[in-house]
C-alpha positions as CSV (number, residue, x, y, z in Angstrom):
1,M,56.8,-44.0,15.0
2,V,57.3,-41.3,12.3
3,Q,59.7,-38.7,13.9
4,K,58.7,-35.1,13.8
5,I,61.0,-32.3,12.5
6,L,60.1,-28.3,13.2
7,I,61.4,-26.4,10.5
8,V,62.1,-22.9,11.0
9,D,62.8,-20.2,8.7
10,D,61.6,-17.0,7.2
11,E,61.8,-17.6,3.4
12,E,59.3,-19.8,2.0
13,N,61.5,-21.7,-0.7
14,I,64.0,-23.2,1.6
15,R,60.7,-24.3,4.2
16,G,59.2,-25.6,1.1
17,L,62.2,-27.4,0.0
18,L,63.0,-29.1,3.3
19,Q,59.4,-30.1,4.0
20,E,59.3,-31.5,0.4
21,V,62.7,-33.6,0.9
22,L,62.0,-34.7,4.7
23,Q,58.5,-36.0,4.1
24,A,59.5,-37.7,1.0
25,V,61.9,-39.6,3.0
26,G,59.4,-40.6,5.7
27,Y,59.5,-37.4,8.6
28,Q,56.9,-35.6,9.6
29,T,57.3,-31.9,9.4
30,F,55.9,-28.7,10.7
31,E,57.2,-25.4,9.9
32,A,57.3,-21.8,11.5
33,T,58.3,-18.5,10.1
34,S,59.6,-16.9,13.1
35,G,61.5,-17.3,16.1
36,A,58.2,-16.6,18.4
37,Q,56.0,-19.3,16.3
38,A,58.8,-21.9,16.5
39,I,59.1,-21.5,20.4
40,H,55.2,-22.0,20.3
41,L,55.1,-25.0,17.9
42,F,57.9,-26.6,20.0
43,E,56.1,-26.6,23.2
44,A,53.0,-27.6,21.3
45,E,54.2,-30.4,18.9
46,S,57.3,-31.6,21.0
47,P,59.0,-32.2,17.6
48,D,62.1,-34.9,17.9
49,L,64.7,-32.2,15.4
50,V,64.5,-28.3,14.7
51,I,65.9,-27.2,11.7
52,L,66.5,-23.4,12.6
53,D,67.6,-20.7,10.7
54,I,70.0,-18.0,12.1
55,A,69.2,-14.6,10.2
56,M,65.3,-14.2,11.0
57,P,63.5,-11.1,11.6
58,G,62.6,-10.2,15.5
59,I,63.8,-13.5,17.5
60,S,67.1,-14.5,15.9
61,G,67.8,-18.4,15.4
62,F,70.6,-18.0,18.2
63,Q,67.8,-16.9,20.8
64,V,65.3,-19.5,19.8
65,L,68.7,-21.6,20.5
66,R,69.5,-20.2,23.8
67,Q,65.7,-20.4,24.6
68,L,65.1,-24.2,23.8
69,R,68.2,-25.0,25.6
70,L,67.1,-23.9,28.8
71,T,64.6,-27.0,29.2
72,S,65.6,-29.3,26.1
73,E,68.2,-31.2,24.6
74,I,66.5,-31.8,21.5
75,P,68.8,-32.0,18.4
76,I,69.0,-28.8,17.0
77,I,70.4,-28.5,13.5
78,M,71.4,-24.0,12.6
79,L,70.9,-23.0,9.1
80,S,73.2,-20.1,7.7
81,A,74.0,-18.1,4.4
82,R,77.4,-17.1,5.8
83,I,80.1,-19.1,5.0
84,D,82.5,-18.1,7.3
85,T,82.9,-19.8,10.9
86,I,81.4,-17.2,13.2
87,D,78.3,-18.7,13.2
88,K,79.2,-22.3,13.1
89,V,81.3,-21.8,16.4
90,E,79.0,-19.8,18.1
91,S,75.9,-22.1,17.1
92,L,78.2,-25.0,18.5
93,Q,79.1,-23.3,21.8
94,L,75.4,-22.5,22.3
95,G,74.5,-26.2,22.3
96,A,73.6,-26.8,18.3
97,D,74.2,-30.4,17.4
98,D,75.0,-29.2,13.7
99,Y,75.4,-26.6,11.3
100,I,74.5,-26.3,7.7
101,T,75.3,-23.4,5.0
102,K,72.8,-22.5,2.5
103,P,72.8,-23.3,-0.2
104,F,72.7,-27.2,0.9
105,E,72.6,-30.3,-1.3
106,I,69.9,-32.1,-0.4
107,E,71.5,-35.5,0.1
108,E,73.8,-33.5,2.6
109,M,71.0,-32.3,4.4
110,T,68.9,-35.7,4.7
111,A,72.9,-37.4,5.8
112,R,73.1,-34.9,8.6
113,V,69.3,-35.1,10.0
114,E,69.5,-39.0,9.9
115,A,73.0,-38.8,11.6
116,V,72.0,-36.3,14.3
117,L,68.9,-38.3,15.2
118,R,70.8,-41.3,15.4
119,R,73.4,-40.1,17.7
120,S,70.4,-38.6,19.8
121,G,68.9,-42.0,20.0
122,E,71.9,-43.9,21.4
123,K,72.2,-44.7,24.8
124,P,75.4,-45.8,25.5
125,G,76.1,-47.9,28.6
126,I,78.0,-46.4,31.6
127,S,79.9,-48.8,33.3
128,G,81.2,-48.4,36.3
129,K,82.1,-44.9,36.8
130,L,79.0,-43.2,37.4
131,A,80.3,-40.2,39.8
132,F,83.0,-38.5,40.9
133,N,83.0,-36.7,44.1
134,D,86.4,-35.4,46.2
135,G,84.4,-33.6,48.7
136,R,84.5,-30.4,46.3
137,L,82.8,-31.3,43.1
138,M,80.5,-34.2,42.8
139,I,79.4,-35.3,39.0
140,D,76.7,-37.9,39.6
141,L,75.9,-39.2,35.8
142,T,73.1,-41.1,36.7
143,K,71.2,-38.2,37.9
144,R,72.9,-35.9,35.2
145,C,73.8,-33.5,38.3
146,V,76.9,-31.3,38.7
147,A,77.5,-29.8,42.3
148,L,80.4,-27.2,43.4
149,E,80.7,-27.2,46.6
150,G,77.0,-28.2,47.2
151,K,75.6,-25.8,44.7
152,E,74.3,-27.0,41.8
153,V,76.5,-26.1,38.6
154,E,74.5,-24.8,35.5
155,L,76.2,-26.4,32.0
156,T,75.1,-25.8,28.4
157,P,74.3,-29.4,27.1
158,K,77.5,-29.5,24.8
159,E,79.7,-28.8,28.1
160,Y,77.6,-31.6,30.3
161,S,78.5,-33.9,27.0
162,L,82.0,-33.1,26.8
163,L,82.7,-33.6,30.5
164,R,80.7,-36.7,30.9
165,E,82.8,-38.2,28.1
166,L,85.8,-37.3,30.4
167,V,84.5,-38.4,33.4
168,L,83.5,-41.9,31.8
169,Y,87.1,-42.1,31.3
170,A,88.8,-40.4,34.1
171,G,92.1,-40.7,34.2
172,T,92.6,-41.7,30.4
173,V,93.9,-39.2,27.9
174,L,90.9,-38.6,25.4
175,E,92.2,-37.5,21.9
176,Y,90.8,-33.8,20.5
177,Q,89.4,-36.2,17.2
178,R,87.7,-38.9,19.8
179,L,86.4,-36.0,22.0
180,L,85.0,-34.3,18.6
181,K,83.7,-37.5,17.0
182,N,81.9,-38.7,20.1
183,V,80.4,-35.1,21.3
184,W,79.9,-33.5,18.3
185,G,79.8,-35.5,15.7
186,I,82.5,-37.3,12.6
187,E,82.3,-34.3,10.4
188,Y,83.8,-32.0,12.9
189,E,86.9,-34.3,14.1
190,K,89.3,-31.5,12.6
191,E,88.0,-28.5,14.5
192,K,89.6,-29.0,18.0
193,N,88.9,-25.3,18.9
194,L,85.5,-26.4,19.9
195,V,87.1,-28.7,22.3
196,Q,89.2,-26.0,23.8
197,A,86.5,-23.5,23.6
198,V,84.0,-25.6,26.0
199,V,86.9,-27.1,28.2
200,K,87.6,-23.1,28.5
201,R,84.2,-22.5,29.9
202,L,83.8,-25.9,32.0
203,R,87.2,-24.7,33.9
204,S,85.6,-21.3,34.3
205,K,82.3,-23.3,36.5
206,I,84.4,-26.1,38.4
207,E,88.1,-25.2,39.0
208,V,89.2,-23.2,41.8
209,D,91.9,-21.6,39.5
210,P,90.8,-22.1,36.0
211,E,94.7,-21.1,34.9
212,K,95.7,-23.6,37.2
213,P,93.3,-26.6,36.6
214,E,92.9,-29.5,38.9
215,Y,90.3,-31.3,37.2
216,I,90.2,-30.8,33.3
217,L,94.2,-31.6,32.7
218,A,95.6,-30.6,29.0
219,V,98.1,-33.1,27.4
220,D,99.7,-30.8,25.1
221,G,98.9,-31.5,21.1
222,I,97.1,-34.5,22.2
223,G,93.8,-33.6,23.9
224,Y,92.7,-33.6,27.6
225,R,91.9,-35.8,30.5
226,F,90.0,-35.6,33.5
227,K,91.6,-36.5,37.1
228,A,91.4,-39.9,38.1
229,I,88.4,-40.8,40.5
230,P,89.4,-41.5,44.0
């Protein structure tokens, strides 16, 4: 089945280039010139991936990303002309799967698209540790449910993905590089600040005292481990 990609950018030359490149390698593409149109096409066409520009008039790419993440975990690649890390970090923290700066190389773009779609299609088996429940915190990976004292905890896709990785290997120290590779992708293996930022948010949602965590434990200079499942 041909995979569908929604391209969202207010610059006609960028949309045209992406359409030409992606169609040439076998993808079906749709284009939106605004955030509002992007949300409408997303609901109408159910694409397999979204390439989303950040700086657009009206509804920004960040606002579109937040809206899409309320209901979907579809892969999203953010575009920005800014070369600093501010947009990149915010994009990834909001749940984007990748981030590319303009101008970009065609080969890099197609490689990133293929990598993100490949990761999203992987369904790794869960052997053994399907859930955690200590009477206070309940994590059910088969149902994708996290609850604290009986009340469901709302997590962003990245928060859930990182928590899932930690729970699957509860009791084992997971290095920053491993977490980055498995949750963000191999190209982010040196950016441990991303892991630290998401862990901080997770602790604020599941720990009694985020400053004295009981579940997500830091191993100085190495990474994190999740409390062993009873």
